[in-house]
N, C-alpha and C positions, 0 to 999 in steps of 0.2 A: 504494500500500500504506500502511496506517495506521502512522505512525511510533511510536505508543505500543506497538503489537504488537512492532515490532522491538526496542524497548528492553526489553520484558518477557522476551524469549527469551534464555537464557544463552548467552554466547559460549563456543566450545570453547577450552579452555586447554591448551597443550602442556605435557608433563612438564618440570619444571625440573631434574630430576636423572636420572642413569642408573638409580637405584632406581625412580623413578616410571615410566620407560620400560619397565623389566622387568616391573613390577607390571601396568601397562596391557596389555602384550603377553601376559602369562600369563593374565589373566582373560579377555581376548578370545579367546585360543587355546582356552580351555576353554568357550567360549560362555556365559560368565557376565557378567551386568551388574554394575555397581557395587553395586546394591541386593542382588542375589543373593549377591555376595561378602561384603557387609556382614552379611547374615543368617548366613552360614556362620561368621563370626568373632564373632558377637554384638556387632556394632557398627552404625554408621550409614553411609548412602551418603555423607554429608558428610565423614565421617572418611576413608573410602576415597578420595574425591576429593582430599582434602588430602594424603594419602600419595602420590598419583599426581602432583599438580601443584605442591605447595608444599614439602613436607617433603623433607629429604635421605634420610630413612628413617623407618620406623615404630618405636615403642618396642619394646623386646625382647619383652615378652609378646605384643604384637600380631604381631611378626615370626613368632613360632612358630606362631600361629594362621593367619596368612596362608600360610605355607609348607605347613602341613598341609592347608588348604583347597584349595590349588593343586597339591598333589602334588609339591612340590619340597623341597629342603633349604633351610635358612636361608642356608647358604653360597651356594647357587645364586641365591636371591632377592637377596642382598646383592651378588652379582657377584664373590665371592671365588673360587668355582669356576665353571667353564663349565657352562652348562645341558646336561643330558643330553638325548639324542634323545627325541622324543615317544614315549610308550608307546602300546601298542595301545589302551589305554583312551581315548585322545584321537582315535582314528580315527572317521570318520563312521559306518562300518558298526558299530563297537562301540557307539556311542551309539544307533543305531537298534535294535540287538539289546537293549540295556538297556531302552529304552522298551517294547519288546515284552514283555520279561520282567516289567516292572512291570504291564503289562496282564494278563499271565497270572496274576499274584498276585490279581487281582480275580475270577478264575474260581472256581467251586465246587471244593472240595478234591479230589474225584474227578478232575475235569478237569486240575487242577494236577499231580496225581500222574502222569497219563497223559502230559502234556507232558514232565515230568522223566524218565520212563522212556524216552521217545522220544529225548530229547537224550542221555541216558546211553548208549543203544544206539548212536547215531551216533558218539559220541566213542570208545566202546570199539572199534567196528569200525575206525575210522580209525587208532586207536593200534595195533591188531593188524596192520593193513596196513603201517604204517610199520615196525614191528618185523620183519615178514617181509622187506620190501624191504632193510632194513639188514643182516639176516643173509645175504640173497642176495648183496649187494655184497661183504660180508666173505669169503664162501665163494668168490666169483669172483676176488677180488683177491688 
């Protein structure tokens, strides 16, 4: 193997702080690359990499943007409070549905309305079924 190629490839650097570890884990859990996270906070991949590997923490204004982009509080990001359980939005099925709805948005308006009516009907029927079941349990109990 060509030694110049080996030198050109960046080596993987481990987080130097607990903050860096949390930041890395959070963006990976949300299937975001450093570049994508940087775009969400109006920054650069290099800055995100620095926050993950060198810095003890990010500057306060950046902390707020990171927390918002990752869907956590600044206290959770800083490790002051424990991380909350992952939300449904992080579930693979939710991500698949979100991608499908993004595709639906490219359909003609008439088709989009039909999809929305179908989803509303399904959700309404399911909610009514849950209400009936709950009333039945209360009456039996």
